[in-house]
C-alpha positions as CSV (number, residue, x, y, z in Angstrom):
1,M,-22.1,13.8,16.6
2,T,-22.8,15.3,13.4
3,G,-26.0,13.8,11.9
4,A,-26.3,15.1,8.5
5,A,-26.4,12.7,5.3
6,G,-22.9,12.5,3.9
7,S,-21.1,13.6,7.3
8,A,-18.9,10.4,7.0
9,G,-17.3,12.3,4.0
10,S,-17.2,9.1,1.8
11,A,-20.4,8.9,-0.2
12,G,-19.8,7.6,-3.7
13,S,-17.4,5.0,-4.3
14,G,-18.0,2.0,-2.0
15,R,-14.3,1.2,-1.7
16,S,-13.5,3.9,0.9
17,V,-16.8,3.8,2.9
18,P,-16.2,3.9,6.6
19,R,-17.4,0.3,7.9
20,L,-17.8,-1.9,10.9
21,V,-18.1,-5.4,11.5
22,I,-20.7,-6.3,14.3
23,A,-19.4,-9.9,15.7
24,A,-19.9,-11.9,18.6
25,P,-18.3,-14.8,20.6
26,S,-21.2,-17.0,19.6
27,S,-24.6,-17.3,18.4
28,G,-27.2,-15.7,20.5
29,S,-25.3,-13.0,21.8
30,G,-27.1,-10.2,20.2
31,K,-25.5,-9.5,17.0
32,T,-28.7,-8.9,14.9
33,T,-30.2,-6.8,17.6
34,V,-27.0,-4.4,17.7
35,A,-26.4,-4.4,14.0
36,T,-30.1,-3.8,13.1
37,G,-30.4,-1.2,15.7
38,L,-27.2,0.5,14.8
39,M,-28.3,0.7,11.2
40,A,-31.5,2.2,12.2
41,A,-30.0,4.6,14.5
42,L,-27.7,6.0,12.2
43,S,-30.2,6.1,9.6
44,A,-32.3,8.2,11.8
45,R,-29.4,10.8,12.2
46,G,-29.2,11.2,8.4
47,F,-26.5,8.6,7.5
48,A,-27.0,6.8,4.3
49,V,-26.1,3.3,5.8
50,S,-25.2,0.3,3.6
51,P,-26.3,-3.0,5.3
52,H,-24.5,-6.2,4.9
53,K,-24.7,-9.7,6.3
54,V,-21.9,-12.5,6.4
55,G,-22.9,-15.7,5.2
56,P,-25.9,-17.2,3.3
57,D,-28.7,-15.9,5.8
58,Y,-31.6,-14.3,4.0
59,I,-33.8,-13.3,7.1
60,D,-31.5,-10.9,8.7
61,P,-30.9,-8.8,5.6
62,G,-34.6,-8.2,5.7
63,Y,-34.5,-6.6,8.8
64,H,-31.4,-4.6,7.7
65,A,-33.4,-3.4,4.7
66,L,-36.1,-2.2,6.9
67,A,-33.6,-0.3,9.1
68,T,-31.8,1.5,6.2
69,G,-34.3,1.6,3.4
70,R,-31.8,-0.3,1.1
71,A,-31.3,-3.8,0.0
72,G,-29.6,-6.1,2.6
73,R,-26.6,-7.8,0.9
74,N,-24.8,-11.1,1.7
75,L,-21.1,-11.4,1.9
76,D,-20.1,-15.2,1.7
77,A,-16.5,-16.2,1.0
78,Y,-17.7,-19.8,0.3
79,L,-20.6,-19.2,-2.1
80,C,-18.8,-16.3,-3.9
81,G,-15.1,-16.8,-3.2
82,A,-13.0,-14.7,-1.3
83,E,-12.0,-12.5,-4.2
84,L,-15.6,-11.3,-4.5
85,V,-16.3,-10.2,-1.0
86,A,-14.7,-6.6,-1.5
87,P,-16.0,-6.2,-4.9
88,L,-19.6,-7.0,-3.8
89,F,-19.3,-4.8,-0.5
90,A,-18.1,-2.0,-2.6
91,H,-21.1,-2.4,-5.1
92,G,-23.5,-2.4,-2.3
93,A,-22.1,0.5,-0.4
94,R,-22.0,2.9,-3.5
95,G,-23.3,6.2,-2.4
96,C,-23.3,5.6,1.2
97,D,-21.8,7.3,4.3
98,I,-21.1,4.3,6.4
99,A,-21.4,0.5,6.3
100,V,-22.7,-2.0,8.9
101,V,-21.7,-5.7,8.5
102,E,-23.5,-8.2,10.8
103,G,-21.4,-11.4,11.3
104,V,-22.5,-14.9,11.5
105,M,-22.1,-17.3,14.3
106,G,-19.1,-16.6,16.5
107,L,-16.4,-14.4,15.1
108,F,-14.0,-17.3,14.1
109,D,-16.8,-19.8,13.0
110,G,-17.0,-20.5,9.2
111,A,-17.4,-23.3,7.0
112,A,-16.9,-27.0,8.8
113,G,-13.6,-28.3,8.3
114,E,-12.4,-25.2,6.2
115,G,-10.6,-23.1,8.6
116,E,-11.5,-19.4,8.4
117,L,-13.2,-19.7,5.2
118,A,-16.7,-18.1,5.2
119,S,-16.1,-16.8,8.8
120,T,-16.7,-13.3,10.3
121,A,-13.1,-12.9,10.8
122,Q,-12.1,-13.6,7.2
123,V,-14.6,-11.2,5.9
124,A,-13.4,-8.4,8.4
125,K,-9.8,-9.0,7.1
126,L,-10.9,-9.0,3.5
127,L,-12.8,-5.7,4.2
128,R,-9.8,-4.3,6.3
129,A,-12.8,-3.5,8.6
130,P,-12.5,-2.9,12.5
131,V,-14.6,-5.4,14.7
132,V,-17.1,-4.5,17.3
133,L,-17.7,-7.7,19.8
134,V,-21.1,-8.0,21.0
135,V,-20.8,-10.0,24.6
136,D,-23.8,-11.4,26.2
137,A,-22.7,-10.6,29.8
138,S,-25.7,-11.8,31.4
139,A,-24.0,-14.7,33.4
140,Q,-20.6,-13.2,34.0
141,A,-18.6,-10.6,35.6
142,R,-14.8,-10.4,35.8
143,S,-14.6,-13.5,33.5
144,V,-15.6,-11.1,30.7
145,A,-12.0,-9.7,30.6
146,A,-10.6,-13.3,29.8
147,L,-13.2,-13.8,27.0
148,V,-12.6,-10.6,25.5
149,H,-8.8,-10.9,25.7
150,G,-9.2,-14.2,24.0
151,F,-10.8,-12.8,21.0
152,V,-8.8,-9.8,20.7
153,S,-5.4,-12.0,20.7
154,W,-6.6,-15.0,18.8
155,D,-6.0,-13.7,15.2
156,P,-3.6,-10.4,15.3
157,E,-5.0,-9.5,11.6
158,V,-8.5,-9.3,13.1
159,R,-8.7,-5.8,14.7
160,V,-11.4,-5.8,17.4
161,G,-11.6,-1.9,18.0
162,G,-14.7,-2.0,20.8
163,V,-16.9,-4.1,22.6
164,I,-20.7,-3.8,23.4
165,L,-22.0,-5.3,26.6
166,N,-25.4,-6.8,26.1
167,K,-27.9,-8.1,28.5
168,V,-26.5,-6.2,31.5
169,A,-28.4,-6.6,34.5
170,S,-27.9,-3.5,36.6
171,D,-25.7,-0.5,37.0
172,R,-23.7,-2.4,39.6
173,H,-23.3,-5.4,37.1
174,E,-22.0,-2.8,34.4
175,E,-19.6,-1.2,36.8
176,L,-18.0,-4.8,37.5
177,L,-17.9,-5.6,33.7
178,R,-16.2,-2.2,32.9
179,E,-13.7,-2.6,35.8
180,A,-12.7,-6.0,34.2
181,L,-12.2,-4.6,30.8
182,D,-10.1,-2.0,31.7
183,S,-7.2,-4.3,31.7
184,V,-7.8,-5.4,28.3
185,G,-7.4,-2.3,26.6
186,V,-10.5,-2.6,24.3
187,P,-12.9,0.2,24.9
188,V,-16.6,-0.3,25.8
189,M,-18.7,1.5,23.1
190,G,-22.0,0.3,24.3
191,V,-24.0,-1.3,27.4
192,L,-27.4,-2.7,26.6
193,R,-29.9,-3.8,29.3
194,R,-32.5,-6.5,28.6
195,A,-35.3,-5.4,26.6
196,A,-38.0,-7.9,25.7
197,Q,-39.6,-5.4,23.1
198,V,-36.6,-6.0,20.8
199,E,-37.0,-9.7,20.8
200,T,-37.8,-11.1,17.4
201,P,-39.9,-14.3,17.2
202,S,-38.5,-17.3,15.7
203,R,-39.7,-20.8,14.5
204,H,-38.1,-23.9,12.6
205,L,-35.6,-22.1,10.5
206,G,-34.9,-19.0,12.6
207,L,-36.4,-15.6,13.1
208,V,-39.6,-14.9,11.3
209,P,-39.1,-12.7,8.0
210,V,-39.9,-9.2,7.9
211,A,-42.3,-9.7,5.1
212,E,-44.5,-11.7,7.4
213,R,-44.4,-9.4,10.3
214,S,-45.2,-6.1,8.6
215,G,-46.1,-3.5,11.4
216,V,-44.6,-5.7,14.2
217,A,-41.4,-5.8,12.4
218,V,-41.3,-2.1,12.1
219,E,-41.9,-1.7,15.9
220,A,-39.2,-4.2,16.6
221,V,-36.6,-2.5,14.4
222,S,-37.6,1.0,16.2
223,A,-37.2,-0.6,19.6
224,M,-33.7,-1.8,18.5
225,A,-32.8,1.7,17.2
226,A,-34.0,3.3,20.5
227,Q,-31.8,0.7,22.5
228,V,-29.0,1.2,20.7
229,D,-29.2,5.0,20.5
230,G,-29.5,5.3,24.1
231,G,-27.0,2.6,25.2
232,C,-24.1,3.1,22.7
233,D,-21.6,5.5,21.9
234,L,-22.7,6.4,18.2
235,S,-19.9,8.9,17.8
236,A,-17.3,6.4,18.9
237,L,-18.6,4.0,16.7
238,V,-18.6,6.1,13.7
239,S,-15.1,7.2,14.6
240,L,-14.1,3.6,14.5
241,A,-15.7,2.9,11.2
242,R,-13.8,5.9,9.6
243,S,-10.6,3.9,10.6
244,A,-11.1,1.2,8.2
245,G,-8.7,1.2,5.3
246,P,-9.5,1.6,1.6
247,L,-10.3,-1.3,-0.4
248,A,-8.2,-1.9,-3.6
249,G,-9.8,-3.0,-6.9
250,A,-13.0,-1.9,-8.5
251,A,-16.6,-2.6,-7.2
252,W,-18.7,-5.4,-8.6
253,D,-21.0,-4.5,-11.6
254,A,-23.5,-6.9,-13.1
255,G,-23.0,-5.7,-16.5
256,E,-19.1,-6.2,-16.4
257,A,-19.4,-9.3,-14.5
258,L,-21.6,-10.9,-17.5
259,V,-19.2,-9.6,-20.1
260,S,-16.4,-11.3,-18.4
261,S,-18.5,-14.6,-18.0
262,P,-19.8,-15.4,-21.3
263,P,-22.5,-18.3,-21.3
264,P,-22.0,-21.9,-22.7
265,P,-24.3,-23.1,-25.4
266,L,-28.0,-23.6,-24.5
267,P,-29.6,-26.9,-24.3
268,S,-32.2,-27.8,-26.6
269,P,-35.5,-26.1,-25.9
270,T,-37.5,-29.2,-26.6
271,L,-35.5,-31.3,-24.0
272,G,-38.0,-33.2,-21.9
273,F,-41.4,-31.6,-22.9
274,A,-42.9,-31.4,-26.4
275,R,-43.9,-27.9,-27.2
276,A,-47.1,-27.5,-29.1
277,G,-47.2,-24.2,-30.9
278,G,-45.8,-20.9,-29.5
279,P,-46.0,-19.6,-25.8
280,P,-49.2,-19.6,-23.9
281,D,-51.4,-16.8,-24.5
282,G,-50.3,-13.5,-23.0
283,L,-46.7,-14.8,-22.5
284,G,-43.6,-14.9,-24.4
285,G,-41.8,-11.6,-23.8
286,T,-42.2,-8.0,-24.7
287,P,-42.2,-6.1,-28.2
288,D,-38.9,-4.4,-27.1
289,G,-37.0,-7.8,-27.1
290,H,-36.5,-7.8,-23.4
291,P,-38.2,-11.0,-22.1
292,V,-40.2,-10.7,-18.9
293,V,-38.6,-12.8,-16.2
294,A,-41.2,-13.0,-13.2
295,V,-39.6,-13.4,-9.7
296,A,-41.7,-14.7,-6.9
297,G,-42.1,-12.5,-3.9
298,G,-44.4,-12.0,-1.1
299,A,-44.4,-13.6,2.4
300,A,-44.0,-17.1,1.2
301,F,-40.9,-16.4,-0.9
302,T,-38.6,-13.9,0.9
303,F,-35.3,-15.5,0.2
304,S,-33.5,-14.0,-2.7
305,Y,-30.1,-12.3,-3.2
306,A,-30.3,-8.8,-4.7
307,E,-27.6,-9.6,-7.1
308,H,-29.7,-12.2,-8.9
309,A,-32.2,-9.5,-10.2
310,E,-29.5,-7.2,-11.0
311,L,-27.8,-9.8,-13.2
312,L,-31.1,-10.8,-14.8
313,A,-31.7,-7.3,-15.8
314,A,-28.3,-6.7,-16.9
315,A,-28.6,-9.8,-19.1
316,G,-31.6,-8.1,-20.8
317,A,-34.6,-9.1,-19.0
318,R,-37.3,-7.0,-17.6
319,V,-37.7,-8.4,-14.1
320,V,-41.2,-8.2,-12.6
321,T,-42.1,-9.5,-9.0
322,F,-45.3,-11.6,-8.4
323,D,-46.9,-12.8,-5.2
324,P,-48.0,-16.5,-5.5
325,L,-50.3,-15.9,-2.4
326,R,-52.3,-13.3,-4.0
327,D,-51.8,-13.0,-7.9
328,E,-53.9,-15.2,-9.8
329,E,-52.1,-14.4,-13.1
330,L,-48.3,-14.1,-14.0
331,P,-47.1,-10.8,-15.2
332,E,-48.0,-9.8,-18.6
333,G,-45.5,-11.2,-21.1
334,T,-43.8,-13.8,-18.9
335,S,-41.1,-15.8,-20.7
336,G,-39.4,-17.3,-17.5
337,V,-40.0,-17.8,-13.8
338,V,-37.7,-17.6,-10.8
339,I,-39.0,-18.9,-7.5
340,G,-36.5,-18.6,-4.8
341,G,-36.7,-19.7,-1.1
342,G,-39.0,-19.1,1.7
343,F,-41.6,-20.7,3.9
344,P,-44.2,-22.2,1.5
345,E,-44.9,-25.0,4.2
346,V,-46.2,-22.0,6.4
347,Y,-48.6,-20.8,3.7
348,A,-49.4,-24.2,2.0
349,S,-53.2,-23.7,2.2
350,E,-53.0,-20.2,0.7
351,L,-51.0,-21.4,-2.0
352,S,-52.9,-24.5,-2.7
353,A,-55.9,-22.3,-2.8
354,N,-54.6,-20.0,-5.6
355,E,-55.4,-22.8,-8.2
356,A,-55.4,-20.2,-11.0
357,L,-51.7,-19.3,-10.5
358,R,-50.6,-23.0,-9.9
359,K,-52.3,-23.9,-13.2
360,R,-50.6,-21.0,-15.0
361,I,-47.2,-21.9,-13.8
362,A,-47.7,-25.6,-14.8
363,E,-48.8,-24.6,-18.4
364,L,-46.0,-22.3,-18.7
365,A,-43.4,-25.1,-17.6
366,A,-45.1,-27.8,-19.8
367,R,-44.5,-25.7,-23.0
368,G,-40.7,-25.5,-21.9
369,A,-40.4,-22.1,-20.7
370,P,-37.6,-21.8,-18.2
371,V,-38.3,-22.0,-14.6
372,A,-35.7,-21.9,-12.0
373,A,-36.6,-22.9,-8.5
374,E,-34.6,-23.1,-5.3
375,C,-35.7,-24.9,-1.9
376,A,-39.1,-23.3,-1.3
377,G,-39.5,-23.1,-5.2
378,L,-38.9,-26.8,-5.6
379,L,-41.7,-27.4,-3.0
380,Y,-44.2,-25.3,-4.7
381,L,-43.5,-27.0,-8.0
382,C,-44.2,-30.6,-6.5
383,R,-47.4,-32.3,-6.9
384,E,-48.3,-31.6,-3.2
385,L,-47.0,-30.1,0.1
386,D,-48.1,-31.7,3.4
387,G,-51.1,-33.2,1.2
388,M,-52.1,-30.0,-0.2
389,P,-52.1,-29.7,-4.0
390,M,-49.3,-27.5,-5.5
391,C,-48.2,-26.7,-9.1
392,G,-47.7,-30.4,-10.0
393,V,-44.8,-29.5,-12.5
394,L,-43.0,-32.1,-10.7
395,D,-43.9,-35.7,-10.0
396,A,-43.0,-35.5,-6.4
397,S,-44.5,-34.8,-3.0
398,A,-43.0,-32.8,-0.2
399,R,-43.5,-32.8,3.5
400,M,-42.3,-31.3,6.7
401,S,-39.7,-33.1,8.8
402,E,-38.3,-33.2,12.2
403,R,-34.6,-33.3,10.4
404,L,-32.8,-30.1,9.8
405,T,-30.8,-30.2,6.9
406,L,-28.1,-27.5,6.9
407,G,-24.7,-26.8,5.3
408,Y,-22.5,-25.7,2.7
409,R,-22.2,-28.0,-0.5
410,D,-20.1,-28.4,-3.5
411,A,-22.3,-29.1,-6.3
412,V,-21.7,-30.3,-9.9
413,A,-24.4,-30.0,-12.7
414,V,-25.3,-33.6,-13.7
415,G,-26.8,-32.7,-16.9
416,D,-27.4,-29.6,-19.1
417,S,-30.2,-27.3,-18.0
418,V,-31.3,-23.8,-18.4
419,L,-28.9,-22.7,-15.8
420,A,-25.9,-24.6,-16.5
421,P,-24.2,-27.0,-18.9
422,A,-23.3,-30.4,-17.5
423,G,-20.0,-30.6,-15.4
424,T,-20.6,-26.9,-14.2
425,R,-19.3,-26.7,-10.5
426,M,-20.8,-24.3,-8.0
427,R,-20.9,-23.9,-4.5
428,G,-24.4,-23.7,-2.7
429,H,-26.2,-23.8,0.8
430,E,-28.8,-26.2,2.2
431,F,-31.1,-25.1,4.8
432,H,-34.7,-26.8,5.3
433,R,-36.9,-28.9,7.4
434,T,-38.6,-30.6,4.6
435,V,-38.4,-33.8,2.6
436,V,-39.1,-34.3,-1.2
437,E,-39.9,-37.7,-2.3
438,P,-38.2,-38.8,-4.6
439,G,-35.2,-36.6,-3.8
440,A,-34.2,-36.4,-7.4
441,G,-35.5,-37.0,-10.8
442,S,-34.3,-39.1,-13.6
443,S,-32.2,-36.2,-14.6
444,P,-31.0,-34.6,-11.3
445,A,-30.2,-31.1,-10.9
446,W,-26.8,-31.5,-9.0
447,G,-24.4,-34.0,-7.9
448,L,-23.3,-33.2,-4.3
449,R,-19.8,-33.8,-3.2
450,T,-21.0,-34.9,0.4
451,P,-19.7,-38.1,2.0
452,E,-22.6,-40.0,0.5
453,R,-22.1,-38.5,-2.9
454,R,-25.7,-38.0,-3.4
455,V,-27.7,-36.5,-6.3
456,E,-30.8,-34.2,-5.8
457,G,-33.0,-32.0,-7.7
458,F,-34.9,-32.1,-11.0
459,V,-34.0,-31.0,-14.6
460,E,-37.1,-31.4,-16.8
461,G,-37.4,-29.5,-19.9
462,G,-36.8,-26.0,-19.1
463,V,-37.3,-26.6,-15.1
464,H,-34.4,-26.5,-12.8
465,A,-35.4,-27.4,-9.3
466,S,-33.3,-28.1,-6.4
467,Y,-33.0,-27.7,-2.7
468,L,-29.5,-25.7,-3.3
469,H,-29.4,-22.0,-2.7
470,T,-26.7,-20.7,-5.1
471,H,-25.3,-17.1,-5.5
472,W,-25.2,-16.2,-9.1
473,A,-22.6,-13.5,-8.5
474,S,-20.1,-16.4,-8.5
475,A,-21.2,-17.8,-12.0
476,P,-22.8,-14.8,-13.7
477,G,-23.2,-16.8,-17.0
478,V,-26.3,-18.5,-15.3
479,A,-28.2,-15.5,-15.5
480,R,-27.6,-14.9,-19.0
481,R,-28.2,-18.5,-19.8
482,F,-31.4,-18.2,-18.4
483,V,-32.4,-15.0,-20.0
484,E,-31.2,-16.4,-23.3
485,R,-33.5,-19.3,-22.9
486,C,-36.4,-17.0,-22.2
487,R,-35.8,-15.5,-25.6
488,T,-35.9,-18.6,-27.5
489,S,-38.5,-20.3,-25.7
């Protein structure tokens, strides 16, 4: 197989980039191992690989980024709408030779009660991409043919172009599996043996993020690449990827998205908190008129969509990352703060020990500056987390829970905030094992159209804090509204 960069012959527009979707009959079949290993193996051969993940997952894209050197991007037809899947893909795939898309759950599993919506199958069809089915063959032989036949025939619009057999026990086991699959007519493009070194550790919300594993994560990705390179037919996989049809329409662009989605009027900057004088010393923007938006990062805050920072920058902000575990000051000139998801419960003691930064964020919020916090960010803004002091911006406490809260949500903004005016409808996703008490402030962030019709989150002054993860590409005006508030605070 030719291995030079550009060998796929499609670098440039993301609409015609060769692409594969790595799917499976169910979770736990080995999708992440195969997808990440394939990305890394192709990158090692000189391909510029564009990594993508179906669904709202934040952790797998971190491994994808490590494998390819490019930002891992999500494709979620529920959060963003089916109409944005292909444009967002083309945006991420610009300048690449090939794209690898890791699926979510089983091939046909999507949003509960919504048919194929947000499933890997739907995304494959929207991308006109062939599917490679990763099958856990550890406990079957001839029955694998019935399984694969079922997935191949279930939806004729989904093109299953190959199979990779995972967790194969021996040469004899492989022989039995190949004989069975001969009758199905789908080529076997890889056979992987069991390999403990590619197992990635997990905890209460899934895999441990790349940022927390550092050198160990690098070793795991290298092991995945070696396993895929040794057990899969890369030439056949690249050839299959090249069979994907071109996509219609233009690639998503943050600047163009903002132009087509003008922001509604801003809420009063004095809502909720009195503002004494101007911004705190050392804060309030830059002389060139581009407000500084500080975005939390580091090991405790690893969850964010790449498009959020791109939209903030397109709206005129200078985006600067800070690490609440290590940095005692916010970036110079900070006018607003965005704190996304992650695992603050794992780092509660270290976050609490950084009293200087906690105080700085509380001062900024008290002066009415915009602060957008999702899930982990919500916990960090509370008075305490598992008994340890946090920023104290919100009069609420947070603690770990045995109960997992998980699922897509339809939401409506209860009142005006720095992100959206009252009545704005957005779709989001909840994923946490923590509880905040109370669950909502006197001015909640969202009303959720769940069976119990509950409200959740907090809107206080310039603060918008909620458990709900949202994808701003679905509502670009959110970013512009936030940046405009940074300019006026």
